[in-house]
C-alpha positions, 0 to 999 in steps of 0.5 A: 587613445579614445579619451585623448581624442575626445578631450582634444575635440572638447577643447577645440569646441570650447575654444571655437565657442569662446572665441565667439563669446568673449564679451558674454553676449551669447553663444554663436549662431551655429555650432559643430560637434562630433557624434562621439563628443555629443554622446560623451557629454550626454553620458556625462550629464546623466552619470553626473546627476546620479553621482551627485544625487548619491553623494548628497543623499545621506544629508538630504534635509538634515541641514535646514537653514545651516551649512554642512561644515567642512569637518563632516566627511561624506561617504563614498566607495565603489559599490555605494551607488549599487547599494543605494539602488537596493536600500534607498531607491526613493532617493533617486526621484529626481532621476526616475521622474526624468526617465518617465518623461524620456520613456513617454517621448520614445513611446509617443513621440517628441511632440507628445502632449502634456496629458501623456506625460501626466498620465504616465507619471500619475499611474506609476508606482514610485514614491513622490512628495510635495508638488509631484505628489499633489499633482499626482493626486490631482490628476488621478482625481480629474484635475489635469495639467496645467491646472494640476500644478497651479498654485490654487490647486497645489500648495507646493507649486513653487517647490523644487520638483520640476527643477530636479526633473528637467535635466532630460529636456536640456540634455536632448536640446544641445544649443536649443534653449527655446526647444527645451523651454517648450518641452518644459512648458508641457511637463513642468506645469504638470506639478509646478507654476511660477518660480517652481516652473522657472526652476526647471526651465532655468536648469534645462537652459543651463544643460542646453548651453553646457554643450557649447561652452565651458564658461560657467558665467555664460551658461548661467547668463544664457539660461537666465535670459528666458526668465522674466526679470520681475520674478523672484526666481530671476532676482535670486539667481542674479543676486548669487551672480553678483555676490560671487563677484563681490566675494569671489573666494568665499562661497560661505559668505555668498551662502549667508547673503542668500540666507538673509535675502531669499530663505523666507518660505510662503508656499510649501506649508511645511516650510512656512515659519520653519527651517525646512525650505524646498522652494525652487529658487533657494535651492537653485541658488545653491546649485548656482553657488556650487557651479560658480565657486566649484570653478569646473572642479567636479568634486568641489562643485558637487561638494559645495552644492551639497554643503549649502544644505536643504535639498542636498541630494538634488542640488549636487545632482543638478550641479554635477549633471550640468558640469558632467555635460560641460566636461563630458564623461571622459573628463569626469575624474576616474575616482567617481566612475567605478560606482556609476559604471557598476549600475549602468546595465541595471534597471534604474529604480522604478523603471524598465530602463538602464542608464546605458539605454537612457544615454542612447535614447537622449542621444537619439532624441537630440539628433532628431530635434537638431534636424527638426530645428534646422540643423544637420547630421552628416556622418560623424558631424552634427551641426546645430542651429543655436537658438537665441533665448526667448522670454517666457510669460510671467507667472507668479504663485501665491499672488497677494498671499502672506502667511500670518500664522502657524498653528501647531496641532499634531494630533490624531483624529479618530471620530471627531470633526475638525473645527477651526476659526480663522481670520484671513484669506487662505488656509492649509491643513497638513496631514494624512490618513494612516493605518493603525492595524489594518492591512487594507491599502485600498481604504479611502477616507471621505471628508465633507468640508463645510466653509462658513456653514456651507458644504463646499466639497468632499475630499477623498484621502487614500491611505495608499502612500502612492495615491495619497493626498499630500495635505488634508485641505487648502483654500486660497483667495477667500474673502478677507475676514472671519471664517469657520471651517468644519471637516466631517469624516463621514466614513470613519473606521477604527482601523485608521486615523487622520493625523492632523499636523499644523495649520497655516493661515494666510491673509492679503497683508503681511503679519504685524511683527511682534513688538513688546515695546508697544 
């Protein structure tokens, strides 16, 4: 009976909103929702995210530049999430990072400054990668936000990291998209900038709007309004919306169009001239593809977002989380529920919180924000003052930088210097310190950097995986021309090695395409 009441309440709320938004102009100025329905939607969002992440987990980055064909079946059974908690807790980085921010909000307050979020995540002991890992290193070495996420200090500034961690902001801001954007400004610039930041703002905006309507087109349109139209992120999502109209029954054709126009990576060095692509806007395009072609079917939405490939655990997590808010937990198909219900009272990996506690905290924080922003909470009725999206400032990462060369090394450095000559305006050297036999996890390699004969800095490279430096060296916006780079390992230790991977060279103009006819 309780589920029937929740379903009828949801249908009434959707009908009320749709009557005010038939022309896709926007959401109404005010909305009324019951506490029970608000709780149900918040639970649906968090549970959907966990289900989606688990569903796509086995395929993560195994399909780089290729879709997962229909013939490949996915794994699912009632104990699947519980077992994944135990065997592969690092899979849930797109959830435990959210929970870090929720914990800070509860401990410090809803007006917690960026530094509180940054220090908390930088000192936690969970595994991180890409923009998060680079930001953690920056913070631990004195570079605080927003500089910690800026592309001059973080080669992964446009990566997906904040896009997969902004769910918490949308779920505590029903109908309050500008409030969600303000939270994203503080948290998202810890690890991202430009399109990488816009990815999180956009996802939080979709969550915020999903409380008030089940119209997927309207939800996407509202969430896109804060994003500057000149940004590549905006153009990517707008293109997907247009291709859906052009090919309404063929998500694979839409996928091909995305690949042709938006799969070229210039930021993350691992993806430059490579099939690997963790860029926020490409993976956001896959999320939107899942939502549009899934047509509010929970399984189909999650499955399409997964089969688009690349970051195929995070993308279905986001898509299923947003749809979970739209449907409410009570309307997620029963098939998926036993797996998540088995873990709701377990401490989530790398945290001291359970999912049931997180549901309660997000509900508590949403009520507080609703009242702070002019709404009211009386009895079981919650009235929301719906915010009209405000345009954000324009940011662009890697302005004027073009990748022109990838040099493949993949060699171990033991006692020799790294010496490179290059012609361009920027360089990234990928690699890490690794132990050969030592159990000393406190060792830190010290590297002196000489650029064009002048010592410019000393790099600290911890062997500790949690505190590591994600890339050996990077420098952008150099004067165009010939440069000589020498890196000396001044405390070389035979128990350790520096694994030097590939090197990316940048310039201020695009590379000349090879043409054997000339």
